mmCIF file of the N, C-alpha and C atoms, coordinates in Angstrom:
data_MODEL
# 
_entry.id   MODEL 
# 
loop_
_atom_site.group_PDB 
_atom_site.id 
_atom_site.type_symbol 
_atom_site.label_atom_id 
_atom_site.label_alt_id 
_atom_site.label_comp_id 
_atom_site.label_asym_id 
_atom_site.label_entity_id 
_atom_site.label_seq_id 
_atom_site.pdbx_PDB_ins_code 
_atom_site.Cartn_x 
_atom_site.Cartn_y 
_atom_site.Cartn_z 
_atom_site.occupancy 
_atom_site.B_iso_or_equiv 
_atom_site.pdbx_formal_charge 
_atom_site.auth_seq_id 
_atom_site.auth_comp_id 
_atom_site.auth_asym_id 
_atom_site.auth_atom_id 
_atom_site.pdbx_PDB_model_num 
ATOM 1   N N  . MET A 1 1  ? 133.482 110.720 104.157 1.00 0.00 ? 1  MET A N  1 
ATOM 2   C CA . MET A 1 1  ? 133.264 109.522 103.372 1.00 0.00 ? 1  MET A CA 1 
ATOM 3   C C  . MET A 1 1  ? 133.523 108.317 104.271 1.00 0.00 ? 1  MET A C  1 
ATOM 4   N N  . THR A 1 2  ? 132.650 107.346 104.202 1.00 0.00 ? 2  THR A N  1 
ATOM 5   C CA . THR A 1 2  ? 132.780 106.125 104.977 1.00 0.00 ? 2  THR A CA 1 
ATOM 6   C C  . THR A 1 2  ? 133.491 105.073 104.144 1.00 0.00 ? 2  THR A C  1 
ATOM 7   N N  . LYS A 1 3  ? 134.500 104.442 104.739 1.00 0.00 ? 3  LYS A N  1 
ATOM 8   C CA . LYS A 1 3  ? 135.213 103.357 104.060 1.00 0.00 ? 3  LYS A CA 1 
ATOM 9   C C  . LYS A 1 3  ? 134.831 102.045 104.712 1.00 0.00 ? 3  LYS A C  1 
ATOM 10  N N  . LEU A 1 4  ? 134.583 101.040 103.879 1.00 0.00 ? 4  LEU A N  1 
ATOM 11  C CA . LEU A 1 4  ? 134.198 99.722  104.353 1.00 0.00 ? 4  LEU A CA 1 
ATOM 12  C C  . LEU A 1 4  ? 135.229 98.702  103.906 1.00 0.00 ? 4  LEU A C  1 
ATOM 13  N N  . THR A 1 5  ? 135.345 97.615  104.657 1.00 0.00 ? 5  THR A N  1 
ATOM 14  C CA . THR A 1 5  ? 136.280 96.552  104.317 1.00 0.00 ? 5  THR A CA 1 
ATOM 15  C C  . THR A 1 5  ? 135.503 95.344  103.811 1.00 0.00 ? 5  THR A C  1 
ATOM 16  N N  . VAL A 1 6  ? 135.982 94.773  102.721 1.00 0.00 ? 6  VAL A N  1 
ATOM 17  C CA . VAL A 1 6  ? 135.358 93.589  102.144 1.00 0.00 ? 6  VAL A CA 1 
ATOM 18  C C  . VAL A 1 6  ? 136.061 92.358  102.708 1.00 0.00 ? 6  VAL A C  1 
ATOM 19  N N  . THR A 1 7  ? 135.261 91.385  103.201 1.00 0.00 ? 7  THR A N  1 
ATOM 20  C CA . THR A 1 7  ? 135.835 90.161  103.752 1.00 0.00 ? 7  THR A CA 1 
ATOM 21  C C  . THR A 1 7  ? 136.232 89.214  102.617 1.00 0.00 ? 7  THR A C  1 
ATOM 22  N N  . ALA A 1 8  ? 136.885 88.118  102.968 1.00 0.00 ? 8  ALA A N  1 
ATOM 23  C CA . ALA A 1 8  ? 137.290 87.116  101.981 1.00 0.00 ? 8  ALA A CA 1 
ATOM 24  C C  . ALA A 1 8  ? 136.071 86.505  101.291 1.00 0.00 ? 8  ALA A C  1 
ATOM 25  N N  . LYS A 1 9  ? 134.919 86.508  101.959 1.00 0.00 ? 9  LYS A N  1 
ATOM 26  C CA . LYS A 1 9  ? 133.685 85.983  101.369 1.00 0.00 ? 9  LYS A CA 1 
ATOM 27  C C  . LYS A 1 9  ? 132.983 87.017  100.496 1.00 0.00 ? 9  LYS A C  1 
ATOM 28  N N  . GLY A 1 10 ? 133.525 88.233  100.396 1.00 0.00 ? 10 GLY A N  1 
ATOM 29  C CA . GLY A 1 10 ? 132.908 89.289  99.603  1.00 0.00 ? 10 GLY A CA 1 
ATOM 30  C C  . GLY A 1 10 ? 131.816 90.025  100.345 1.00 0.00 ? 10 GLY A C  1 
ATOM 31  N N  . GLN A 1 11 ? 131.796 89.913  101.665 1.00 0.00 ? 11 GLN A N  1 
ATOM 32  C CA . GLN A 1 11 ? 130.774 90.568  102.462 1.00 0.00 ? 11 GLN A CA 1 
ATOM 33  C C  . GLN A 1 11 ? 131.274 91.895  103.019 1.00 0.00 ? 11 GLN A C  1 
ATOM 34  N N  . VAL A 1 12 ? 130.319 92.790  103.237 1.00 0.00 ? 12 VAL A N  1 
ATOM 35  C CA . VAL A 1 12 ? 130.616 94.115  103.787 1.00 0.00 ? 12 VAL A CA 1 
ATOM 36  C C  . VAL A 1 12 ? 129.675 94.356  104.955 1.00 0.00 ? 12 VAL A C  1 
ATOM 37  N N  . THR A 1 13 ? 130.203 94.932  106.033 1.00 0.00 ? 13 THR A N  1 
ATOM 38  C CA . THR A 1 13 ? 129.374 95.296  107.180 1.00 0.00 ? 13 THR A CA 1 
ATOM 39  C C  . THR A 1 13 ? 129.270 96.811  107.232 1.00 0.00 ? 13 THR A C  1 
ATOM 40  N N  . PHE A 1 14 ? 128.019 97.305  107.269 1.00 0.00 ? 14 PHE A N  1 
ATOM 41  C CA . PHE A 1 14 ? 127.786 98.735  107.345 1.00 0.00 ? 14 PHE A CA 1 
ATOM 42  C C  . PHE A 1 14 ? 127.705 99.165  108.801 1.00 0.00 ? 14 PHE A C  1 
ATOM 43  N N  . ARG A 1 15 ? 128.269 100.310 109.106 1.00 0.00 ? 15 ARG A N  1 
ATOM 44  C CA . ARG A 1 15 ? 128.177 100.850 110.458 1.00 0.00 ? 15 ARG A CA 1 
ATOM 45  C C  . ARG A 1 15 ? 126.744 101.271 110.745 1.00 0.00 ? 15 ARG A C  1 
ATOM 46  N N  . LYS A 1 16 ? 126.423 101.280 112.018 1.00 0.00 ? 16 LYS A N  1 
ATOM 47  C CA . LYS A 1 16 ? 125.066 101.596 112.459 1.00 0.00 ? 16 LYS A CA 1 
ATOM 48  C C  . LYS A 1 16 ? 124.615 102.974 111.973 1.00 0.00 ? 16 LYS A C  1 
ATOM 49  N N  . ASP A 1 17 ? 125.493 103.966 112.029 1.00 0.00 ? 17 ASP A N  1 
ATOM 50  C CA . ASP A 1 17 ? 125.111 105.316 111.610 1.00 0.00 ? 17 ASP A CA 1 
ATOM 51  C C  . ASP A 1 17 ? 124.807 105.381 110.112 1.00 0.00 ? 17 ASP A C  1 
ATOM 52  N N  . VAL A 1 18 ? 125.480 104.560 109.317 1.00 0.00 ? 18 VAL A N  1 
ATOM 53  C CA . VAL A 1 18 ? 125.213 104.515 107.876 1.00 0.00 ? 18 VAL A CA 1 
ATOM 54  C C  . VAL A 1 18 ? 123.828 103.916 107.629 1.00 0.00 ? 18 VAL A C  1 
ATOM 55  N N  . LEU A 1 19 ? 123.539 102.816 108.321 1.00 0.00 ? 19 LEU A N  1 
ATOM 56  C CA . LEU A 1 19 ? 122.236 102.174 108.170 1.00 0.00 ? 19 LEU A CA 1 
ATOM 57  C C  . LEU A 1 19 ? 121.108 103.104 108.618 1.00 0.00 ? 19 LEU A C  1 
ATOM 58  N N  . GLN A 1 20 ? 121.321 103.820 109.703 1.00 0.00 ? 20 GLN A N  1 
ATOM 59  C CA . GLN A 1 20 ? 120.304 104.768 110.177 1.00 0.00 ? 20 GLN A CA 1 
ATOM 60  C C  . GLN A 1 20 ? 120.095 105.875 109.158 1.00 0.00 ? 20 GLN A C  1 
ATOM 61  N N  . HIS A 1 21 ? 121.176 106.367 108.576 1.00 0.00 ? 21 HIS A N  1 
ATOM 62  C CA . HIS A 1 21 ? 121.074 107.419 107.560 1.00 0.00 ? 21 HIS A CA 1 
ATOM 63  C C  . HIS A 1 21 ? 120.255 106.946 106.362 1.00 0.00 ? 21 HIS A C  1 
ATOM 64  N N  . LEU A 1 22 ? 120.429 105.686 105.982 1.00 0.00 ? 22 LEU A N  1 
ATOM 65  C CA . LEU A 1 22 ? 119.704 105.126 104.847 1.00 0.00 ? 22 LEU A CA 1 
ATOM 66  C C  . LEU A 1 22 ? 118.297 104.675 105.213 1.00 0.00 ? 22 LEU A C  1 
ATOM 67  N N  . GLY A 1 23 ? 117.976 104.673 106.499 1.00 0.00 ? 23 GLY A N  1 
ATOM 68  C CA . GLY A 1 23 ? 116.656 104.238 106.940 1.00 0.00 ? 23 GLY A CA 1 
ATOM 69  C C  . GLY A 1 23 ? 116.483 102.734 106.876 1.00 0.00 ? 23 GLY A C  1 
ATOM 70  N N  . ILE A 1 24 ? 117.584 102.006 107.058 1.00 0.00 ? 24 ILE A N  1 
ATOM 71  C CA . ILE A 1 24 ? 117.562 100.550 106.969 1.00 0.00 ? 24 ILE A CA 1 
ATOM 72  C C  . ILE A 1 24 ? 117.602 99.953  108.368 1.00 0.00 ? 24 ILE A C  1 
ATOM 73  N N  . LYS A 1 25 ? 116.666 99.019  108.615 1.00 0.00 ? 25 LYS A N  1 
ATOM 74  C CA . LYS A 1 25 ? 116.585 98.337  109.906 1.00 0.00 ? 25 LYS A CA 1 
ATOM 75  C C  . LYS A 1 25 ? 116.908 96.859  109.701 1.00 0.00 ? 25 LYS A C  1 
ATOM 76  N N  . PRO A 1 26 ? 117.223 96.139  110.779 1.00 0.00 ? 26 PRO A N  1 
ATOM 77  C CA . PRO A 1 26 ? 117.498 94.703  110.639 1.00 0.00 ? 26 PRO A CA 1 
ATOM 78  C C  . PRO A 1 26 ? 116.358 93.988  109.921 1.00 0.00 ? 26 PRO A C  1 
ATOM 79  N N  . GLY A 1 27 ? 116.700 93.159  108.964 1.00 0.00 ? 27 GLY A N  1 
ATOM 80  C CA . GLY A 1 27 ? 115.707 92.422  108.187 1.00 0.00 ? 27 GLY A CA 1 
ATOM 81  C C  . GLY A 1 27 ? 115.268 93.132  106.918 1.00 0.00 ? 27 GLY A C  1 
ATOM 82  N N  . ASP A 1 28 ? 115.589 94.423  106.782 1.00 0.00 ? 28 ASP A N  1 
ATOM 83  C CA . ASP A 1 28 ? 115.231 95.170  105.576 1.00 0.00 ? 28 ASP A CA 1 
ATOM 84  C C  . ASP A 1 28 ? 116.106 94.731  104.407 1.00 0.00 ? 28 ASP A C  1 
ATOM 85  N N  . LYS A 1 29 ? 115.657 95.027  103.213 1.00 0.00 ? 29 LYS A N  1 
ATOM 86  C CA . LYS A 1 29 ? 116.398 94.745  101.987 1.00 0.00 ? 29 LYS A CA 1 
ATOM 87  C C  . LYS A 1 29 ? 117.069 96.028  101.501 1.00 0.00 ? 29 LYS A C  1 
ATOM 88  N N  . ILE A 1 30 ? 118.151 95.854  100.749 1.00 0.00 ? 30 ILE A N  1 
ATOM 89  C CA . ILE A 1 30 ? 118.894 96.977  100.186 1.00 0.00 ? 30 ILE A CA 1 
ATOM 90  C C  . ILE A 1 30 ? 118.928 96.813  98.667  1.00 0.00 ? 30 ILE A C  1 
ATOM 91  N N  . GLU A 1 31 ? 118.736 97.919  97.955  1.00 0.00 ? 31 GLU A N  1 
ATOM 92  C CA . GLU A 1 31 ? 118.846 97.912  96.495  1.00 0.00 ? 31 GLU A CA 1 
ATOM 93  C C  . GLU A 1 31 ? 120.175 98.537  96.106  1.00 0.00 ? 31 GLU A C  1 
ATOM 94  N N  . LEU A 1 32 ? 120.849 97.926  95.152  1.00 0.00 ? 32 LEU A N  1 
ATOM 95  C CA . LEU A 1 32 ? 122.104 98.460  94.633  1.00 0.00 ? 32 LEU A CA 1 
ATOM 96  C C  . LEU A 1 32 ? 121.978 98.555  93.125  1.00 0.00 ? 32 LEU A C  1 
ATOM 97  N N  . ASP A 1 33 ? 122.001 99.776  92.606  1.00 0.00 ? 33 ASP A N  1 
ATOM 98  C CA . ASP A 1 33 ? 121.964 100.000 91.164  1.00 0.00 ? 33 ASP A CA 1 
ATOM 99  C C  . ASP A 1 33 ? 123.397 100.243 90.707  1.00 0.00 ? 33 ASP A C  1 
ATOM 100 N N  . LEU A 1 34 ? 123.862 99.428  89.746  1.00 0.00 ? 34 LEU A N  1 
ATOM 101 C CA . LEU A 1 34 ? 125.209 99.586  89.218  1.00 0.00 ? 34 LEU A CA 1 
ATOM 102 C C  . LEU A 1 34 ? 125.207 100.685 88.159  1.00 0.00 ? 34 LEU A C  1 
ATOM 103 N N  . LEU A 1 35 ? 126.092 101.659 88.336  1.00 0.00 ? 35 LEU A N  1 
ATOM 104 C CA . LEU A 1 35 ? 126.176 102.813 87.450  1.00 0.00 ? 35 LEU A CA 1 
ATOM 105 C C  . LEU A 1 35 ? 127.481 102.760 86.660  1.00 0.00 ? 35 LEU A C  1 
ATOM 106 N N  . PRO A 1 36 ? 127.591 103.579 85.642  1.00 0.00 ? 36 PRO A N  1 
ATOM 107 C CA . PRO A 1 36 ? 128.842 103.611 84.857  1.00 0.00 ? 36 PRO A CA 1 
ATOM 108 C C  . PRO A 1 36 ? 130.033 103.999 85.724  1.00 0.00 ? 36 PRO A C  1 
ATOM 109 N N  . ASP A 1 37 ? 131.221 103.725 85.226  1.00 0.00 ? 37 ASP A N  1 
ATOM 110 C CA . ASP A 1 37 ? 132.472 104.104 85.878  1.00 0.00 ? 37 ASP A CA 1 
ATOM 111 C C  . ASP A 1 37 ? 132.679 103.404 87.219  1.00 0.00 ? 37 ASP A C  1 
ATOM 112 N N  . GLY A 1 38 ? 132.076 102.236 87.407  1.00 0.00 ? 38 GLY A N  1 
ATOM 113 C CA . GLY A 1 38 ? 132.302 101.476 88.627  1.00 0.00 ? 38 GLY A CA 1 
ATOM 114 C C  . GLY A 1 38 ? 131.590 102.019 89.849  1.00 0.00 ? 38 GLY A C  1 
ATOM 115 N N  . ARG A 1 39 ? 130.642 102.894 89.664  1.00 0.00 ? 39 ARG A N  1 
ATOM 116 C CA . ARG A 1 39 ? 129.896 103.453 90.789  1.00 0.00 ? 39 ARG A CA 1 
ATOM 117 C C  . ARG A 1 39 ? 128.631 102.656 91.028  1.00 0.00 ? 39 ARG A C  1 
ATOM 118 N N  . GLY A 1 40 ? 128.075 102.817 92.213  1.00 0.00 ? 40 GLY A N  1 
ATOM 119 C CA . GLY A 1 40 ? 126.824 102.165 92.547  1.00 0.00 ? 40 GLY A CA 1 
ATOM 120 C C  . GLY A 1 40 ? 125.953 103.096 93.364  1.00 0.00 ? 40 GLY A C  1 
ATOM 121 N N  . LEU A 1 41 ? 124.654 102.932 93.253  1.00 0.00 ? 41 LEU A N  1 
ATOM 122 C CA . LEU A 1 41 ? 123.692 103.719 94.018  1.00 0.00 ? 41 LEU A CA 1 
ATOM 123 C C  . LEU A 1 41 ? 123.018 102.771 95.000  1.00 0.00 ? 41 LEU A C  1 
ATOM 124 N N  . LEU A 1 42 ? 123.210 103.026 96.289  1.00 0.00 ? 42 LEU A N  1 
ATOM 125 C CA . LEU A 1 42 ? 122.700 102.163 97.342  1.00 0.00 ? 42 LEU A CA 1 
ATOM 126 C C  . LEU A 1 42 ? 121.525 102.845 98.026  1.00 0.00 ? 42 LEU A C  1 
ATOM 127 N N  . LYS A 1 43 ? 120.422 102.108 98.215  1.00 0.00 ? 43 LYS A N  1 
ATOM 128 C CA . LYS A 1 43 ? 119.271 102.677 98.916  1.00 0.00 ? 43 LYS A CA 1 
ATOM 129 C C  . LYS A 1 43 ? 118.462 101.555 99.545  1.00 0.00 ? 43 LYS A C  1 
ATOM 130 N N  . ALA A 1 44 ? 117.643 101.937 100.502 1.00 0.00 ? 44 ALA A N  1 
ATOM 131 C CA . ALA A 1 44 ? 116.760 100.973 101.148 1.00 0.00 ? 44 ALA A CA 1 
ATOM 132 C C  . ALA A 1 44 ? 115.698 100.556 100.153 1.00 0.00 ? 44 ALA A C  1 
ATOM 133 N N  . ALA A 1 45 ? 115.449 99.263  100.055 1.00 0.00 ? 45 ALA A N  1 
ATOM 134 C CA . ALA A 1 45 ? 114.403 98.753  99.177  1.00 0.00 ? 45 ALA A CA 1 
ATOM 135 C C  . ALA A 1 45 ? 113.071 98.925  99.885  1.00 0.00 ? 45 ALA A C  1 
ATOM 136 N N  . ARG A 1 46 ? 112.158 99.577  99.252  1.00 0.00 ? 46 ARG A N  1 
ATOM 137 C CA . ARG A 1 46 ? 110.836 99.796  99.822  1.00 0.00 ? 46 ARG A CA 1 
ATOM 138 C C  . ARG A 1 46 ? 109.867 98.802  99.205  1.00 0.00 ? 46 ARG A C  1 
ATOM 139 N N  . PRO A 1 47 ? 109.123 98.100  100.038 1.00 0.00 ? 47 PRO A N  1 
ATOM 140 C CA . PRO A 1 47 ? 108.192 97.125  99.486  1.00 0.00 ? 47 PRO A CA 1 
ATOM 141 C C  . PRO A 1 47 ? 107.128 97.798  98.628  1.00 0.00 ? 47 PRO A C  1 
ATOM 142 N N  . VAL A 1 48 ? 106.788 97.148  97.554  1.00 0.00 ? 48 VAL A N  1 
ATOM 143 C CA . VAL A 1 48 ? 105.762 97.657  96.651  1.00 0.00 ? 48 VAL A CA 1 
ATOM 144 C C  . VAL A 1 48 ? 104.474 96.908  96.964  1.00 0.00 ? 48 VAL A C  1 
ATOM 145 N N  . GLY A 1 49 ? 103.469 97.662  97.370  1.00 0.00 ? 49 GLY A N  1 
ATOM 146 C CA . GLY A 1 49 ? 102.192 97.043  97.688  1.00 0.00 ? 49 GLY A CA 1 
ATOM 147 C C  . GLY A 1 49 ? 101.363 96.805  96.447  1.00 0.00 ? 49 GLY A C  1 
ATOM 148 N N  . THR A 1 50 ? 100.430 95.912  96.579  1.00 0.00 ? 50 THR A N  1 
ATOM 149 C CA . THR A 1 50 ? 99.505  95.637  95.486  1.00 0.00 ? 50 THR A CA 1 
ATOM 150 C C  . THR A 1 50 ? 98.115  96.073  95.923  1.00 0.00 ? 50 THR A C  1 
ATOM 151 N N  . ILE A 1 51 ? 97.242  96.263  94.973  1.00 0.00 ? 51 ILE A N  1 
ATOM 152 C CA . ILE A 1 51 ? 95.869  96.651  95.296  1.00 0.00 ? 51 ILE A CA 1 
ATOM 153 C C  . ILE A 1 51 ? 95.203  95.529  96.087  1.00 0.00 ? 51 ILE A C  1 
ATOM 154 N N  . ARG A 1 52 ? 95.577  94.293  95.811  1.00 0.00 ? 52 ARG A N  1 
ATOM 155 C CA . ARG A 1 52 ? 95.008  93.153  96.531  1.00 0.00 ? 52 ARG A CA 1 
ATOM 156 C C  . ARG A 1 52 ? 95.366  93.222  98.020  1.00 0.00 ? 52 ARG A C  1 
ATOM 157 N N  . SER A 1 53 ? 96.599  93.632  98.332  1.00 0.00 ? 53 SER A N  1 
ATOM 158 C CA . SER A 1 53 ? 96.992  93.738  99.740  1.00 0.00 ? 53 SER A CA 1 
ATOM 159 C C  . SER A 1 53 ? 96.332  94.947  100.412 1.00 0.00 ? 53 SER A C  1 
ATOM 160 N N  . PHE A 1 54 ? 95.973  95.961  99.608  1.00 0.00 ? 54 PHE A N  1 
ATOM 161 C CA . PHE A 1 54 ? 95.334  97.149  100.157 1.00 0.00 ? 54 PHE A CA 1 
ATOM 162 C C  . PHE A 1 54 ? 93.860  96.903  100.478 1.00 0.00 ? 54 PHE A C  1 
ATOM 163 N N  . ILE A 1 55 ? 93.209  96.140  99.613  1.00 0.00 ? 55 ILE A N  1 
ATOM 164 C CA . ILE A 1 55 ? 91.780  95.867  99.811  1.00 0.00 ? 55 ILE A CA 1 
ATOM 165 C C  . ILE A 1 55 ? 91.604  95.089  101.111 1.00 0.00 ? 55 ILE A C  1 
ATOM 166 N N  . GLY A 1 56 ? 90.736  95.546  101.935 1.00 0.00 ? 56 GLY A N  1 
ATOM 167 C CA . GLY A 1 56 ? 90.485  94.875  103.204 1.00 0.00 ? 56 GLY A CA 1 
ATOM 168 C C  . GLY A 1 56 ? 91.429  95.297  104.313 1.00 0.00 ? 56 GLY A C  1 
ATOM 169 N N  . LEU A 1 57 ? 92.274  96.294  104.055 1.00 0.00 ? 57 LEU A N  1 
ATOM 170 C CA . LEU A 1 57 ? 93.235  96.753  105.056 1.00 0.00 ? 57 LEU A CA 1 
ATOM 171 C C  . LEU A 1 57 ? 92.547  97.194  106.336 1.00 0.00 ? 57 LEU A C  1 
ATOM 172 N N  . LEU A 1 58 ? 91.407  97.854  106.199 1.00 0.00 ? 58 LEU A N  1 
ATOM 173 C CA . LEU A 1 58 ? 90.687  98.352  107.367 1.00 0.00 ? 58 LEU A CA 1 
ATOM 174 C C  . LEU A 1 58 ? 89.494  97.473  107.744 1.00 0.00 ? 58 LEU A C  1 
ATOM 175 N N  . ALA A 1 59 ? 89.367  96.337  107.084 1.00 0.00 ? 59 ALA A N  1 
ATOM 176 C CA . ALA A 1 59 ? 88.230  95.455  107.354 1.00 0.00 ? 59 ALA A CA 1 
ATOM 177 C C  . ALA A 1 59 ? 88.236  95.018  108.816 1.00 0.00 ? 59 ALA A C  1 
ATOM 178 N N  . GLY A 1 60 ? 87.062  95.039  109.418 1.00 0.00 ? 60 GLY A N  1 
ATOM 179 C CA . GLY A 1 60 ? 86.923  94.599  110.798 1.00 0.00 ? 60 GLY A CA 1 
ATOM 180 C C  . GLY A 1 60 ? 87.279  95.646  111.826 1.00 0.00 ? 60 GLY A C  1 
ATOM 181 N N  . ARG A 1 61 ? 87.647  96.842  111.398 1.00 0.00 ? 61 ARG A N  1 
ATOM 182 C CA . ARG A 1 61 ? 88.025  97.902  112.341 1.00 0.00 ? 61 ARG A CA 1 
ATOM 183 C C  . ARG A 1 61 ? 86.815  98.623  112.924 1.00 0.00 ? 61 ARG A C  1 
ATOM 184 N N  . THR A 1 62 ? 85.700  98.522  112.250 1.00 0.00 ? 62 THR A N  1 
ATOM 185 C CA . THR A 1 62 ? 84.488  99.177  112.721 1.00 0.00 ? 62 THR A CA 1 
ATOM 186 C C  . THR A 1 62 ? 83.284  98.369  112.262 1.00 0.00 ? 62 THR A C  1 
ATOM 187 N N  . ARG A 1 63 ? 82.189  98.559  112.953 1.00 0.00 ? 63 ARG A N  1 
ATOM 188 C CA . ARG A 1 63 ? 80.955  97.878  112.555 1.00 0.00 ? 63 ARG A CA 1 
ATOM 189 C C  . ARG A 1 63 ? 80.027  98.806  111.794 1.00 0.00 ? 63 ARG A C  1 
ATOM 190 N N  . LYS A 1 64 ? 80.389  100.106 111.741 1.00 0.00 ? 64 LYS A N  1 
ATOM 191 C CA . LYS A 1 64 ? 79.553  101.086 111.054 1.00 0.00 ? 64 LYS A CA 1 
ATOM 192 C C  . LYS A 1 64 ? 79.730  100.948 109.548 1.00 0.00 ? 64 LYS A C  1 
ATOM 193 N N  . VAL A 1 65 ? 78.622  100.971 108.856 1.00 0.00 ? 65 VAL A N  1 
ATOM 194 C CA . VAL A 1 65 ? 78.638  100.940 107.396 1.00 0.00 ? 65 VAL A CA 1 
ATOM 195 C C  . VAL A 1 65 ? 78.165  102.302 106.924 1.00 0.00 ? 65 VAL A C  1 
ATOM 196 N N  . ALA A 1 66 ? 78.998  102.986 106.147 1.00 0.00 ? 66 ALA A N  1 
ATOM 197 C CA . ALA A 1 66 ? 78.651  104.321 105.668 1.00 0.00 ? 66 ALA A CA 1 
ATOM 198 C C  . ALA A 1 66 ? 77.877  104.227 104.365 1.00 0.00 ? 66 ALA A C  1 
ATOM 199 N N  . THR A 1 67 ? 76.916  105.126 104.208 1.00 0.00 ? 67 THR A N  1 
ATOM 200 C CA . THR A 1 67 ? 76.186  105.211 102.946 1.00 0.00 ? 67 THR A CA 1 
ATOM 201 C C  . THR A 1 67 ? 77.036  105.999 101.957 1.00 0.00 ? 67 THR A C  1 
ATOM 202 N N  . ILE A 1 68 ? 76.687  105.928 100.703 1.00 0.00 ? 68 ILE A N  1 
ATOM 203 C CA . ILE A 1 68 ? 77.415  106.682 99.685  1.00 0.00 ? 68 ILE A CA 1 
ATOM 204 C C  . ILE A 1 68 ? 77.316  108.182 99.943  1.00 0.00 ? 68 ILE A C  1 
ATOM 205 N N  . GLU A 1 69 ? 76.189  108.617 100.477 1.00 0.00 ? 69 GLU A N  1 
ATOM 206 C CA . GLU A 1 69 ? 76.029  110.037 100.794 1.00 0.00 ? 69 GLU A CA 1 
ATOM 207 C C  . GLU A 1 69 ? 76.986  110.447 101.914 1.00 0.00 ? 69 GLU A C  1 
ATOM 208 N N  . GLU A 1 70 ? 77.115  109.609 102.939 1.00 0.00 ? 70 GLU A N  1 
ATOM 209 C CA . GLU A 1 70 ? 78.033  109.915 104.042 1.00 0.00 ? 70 GLU A CA 1 
ATOM 210 C C  . GLU A 1 70 ? 79.491  109.932 103.561 1.00 0.00 ? 70 GLU A C  1 
ATOM 211 N N  . ILE A 1 71 ? 79.815  109.015 102.670 1.00 0.00 ? 71 ILE A N  1 
ATOM 212 C CA . ILE A 1 71 ? 81.173  108.976 102.115 1.00 0.00 ? 71 ILE A CA 1 
ATOM 213 C C  . ILE A 1 71 ? 81.442  110.244 101.313 1.00 0.00 ? 71 ILE A C  1 
ATOM 214 N N  . ASN A 1 72 ? 80.478  110.650 100.482 1.00 0.00 ? 72 ASN A N  1 
ATOM 215 C CA . ASN A 1 72 ? 80.647  111.868 99.676  1.00 0.00 ? 72 ASN A CA 1 
ATOM 216 C C  . ASN A 1 72 ? 80.776  113.104 100.555 1.00 0.00 ? 72 ASN A C  1 
ATOM 217 N N  . GLU A 1 73 ? 80.006  113.174 101.648 1.00 0.00 ? 73 GLU A N  1 
ATOM 218 C CA . GLU A 1 73 ? 80.109  114.303 102.574 1.00 0.00 ? 73 GLU A CA 1 
ATOM 219 C C  . GLU A 1 73 ? 81.489  114.340 103.233 1.00 0.00 ? 73 GLU A C  1 
ATOM 220 N N  . ALA A 1 74 ? 81.996  113.185 103.624 1.00 0.00 ? 74 ALA A N  1 
ATOM 221 C CA . ALA A 1 74 ? 83.319  113.116 104.251 1.00 0.00 ? 74 ALA A CA 1 
ATOM 222 C C  . ALA A 1 74 ? 84.400  113.563 103.276 1.00 0.00 ? 74 ALA A C  1 
ATOM 223 N N  . ILE A 1 75 ? 84.253  113.169 102.012 1.00 0.00 ? 75 ILE A N  1 
ATOM 224 C CA . ILE A 1 75 ? 85.209  113.585 100.983 1.00 0.00 ? 75 ILE A CA 1 
ATOM 225 C C  . ILE A 1 75 ? 85.159  115.090 100.801 1.00 0.00 ? 75 ILE A C  1 
ATOM 226 N N  . ALA A 1 76 ? 83.969  115.648 100.734 1.00 0.00 ? 76 ALA A N  1 
ATOM 227 C CA . ALA A 1 76 ? 83.809  117.091 100.555 1.00 0.00 ? 76 ALA A CA 1 
ATOM 228 C C  . ALA A 1 76 ? 84.415  117.851 101.731 1.00 0.00 ? 76 ALA A C  1 
ATOM 229 N N  . ARG A 1 77 ? 84.174  117.363 102.953 1.00 0.00 ? 77 ARG A N  1 
ATOM 230 C CA . ARG A 1 77 ? 84.768  118.019 104.135 1.00 0.00 ? 77 ARG A CA 1 
ATOM 231 C C  . ARG A 1 77 ? 86.293  117.945 104.082 1.00 0.00 ? 77 ARG A C  1 
ATOM 232 N N  . GLY A 1 78 ? 86.812  116.810 103.638 1.00 0.00 ? 78 GLY A N  1 
ATOM 233 C CA . GLY A 1 78 ? 88.272  116.641 103.544 1.00 0.00 ? 78 GLY A CA 1 
ATOM 234 C C  . GLY A 1 78 ? 88.881  117.626 102.555 1.00 0.00 ? 78 GLY A C  1 
ATOM 235 N N  . TRP A 1 79 ? 88.240  117.790 101.390 1.00 0.00 ? 79 TRP A N  1 
ATOM 236 C CA . TRP A 1 79 ? 88.725  118.727 100.399 1.00 0.00 ? 79 TRP A CA 1 
ATOM 237 C C  . TRP A 1 79 ? 88.620  120.162 100.893 1.00 0.00 ? 79 TRP A C  1 
ATOM 238 N N  . ALA A 1 80 ? 87.644  120.434 101.741 1.00 0.00 ? 80 ALA A N  1 
ATOM 239 C CA . ALA A 1 80 ? 87.454  121.785 102.267 1.00 0.00 ? 80 ALA A CA 1 
ATOM 240 C C  . ALA A 1 80 ? 88.364  122.037 103.474 1.00 0.00 ? 80 ALA A C  1 
ATOM 241 N N  . GLY A 1 81 ? 89.104  121.021 103.898 1.00 0.00 ? 81 GLY A N  1 
ATOM 242 C CA . GLY A 1 81 ? 89.996  121.188 105.038 1.00 0.00 ? 81 GLY A CA 1 
ATOM 243 C C  . GLY A 1 81 ? 89.294  121.081 106.375 1.00 0.00 ? 81 GLY A C  1 
ATOM 244 N N  . LYS A 1 82 ? 88.077  120.565 106.390 1.00 0.00 ? 82 LYS A N  1 
ATOM 245 C CA . LYS A 1 82 ? 87.313  120.420 107.623 1.00 0.00 ? 82 LYS A CA 1 
ATOM 246 C C  . LYS A 1 82 ? 87.374  118.985 108.094 1.00 0.00 ? 82 LYS A C  1 
ATOM 247 N N  . LYS A 1 83 ? 87.228  118.809 109.416 1.00 0.00 ? 83 LYS A N  1 
ATOM 248 C CA . LYS A 1 83 ? 87.231  117.448 109.984 1.00 0.00 ? 83 LYS A CA 1 
ATOM 249 C C  . LYS A 1 83 ? 85.851  117.032 110.400 1.00 0.00 ? 83 LYS A C  1 
# 
C-alpha cells in the first residue's frame, strides 16, 4: 500500500511508479469518484471523443477516392480475415 502526505494546501504528490501504474502522464487529468465509507476510486480520465472530432480524421491522407463497391469489398475481406 502506498501512503501519501497531504500538504498544508491540501495537495498530494503521487510517486512516479503510482502514476505509471495508473497510466497517467504529465498534463493528464485524474478522475476521483467518492465512494461510501470515506473511500475513493482514482483513475486516469480518458478523453471522450465526439463524432464531430472523428469526422475528417483521415482527411488529406490520400488522394484516392474509393467507390462504394471497393469499400464493400474491403469490408468483406476484413470480415473474412483477409488483407
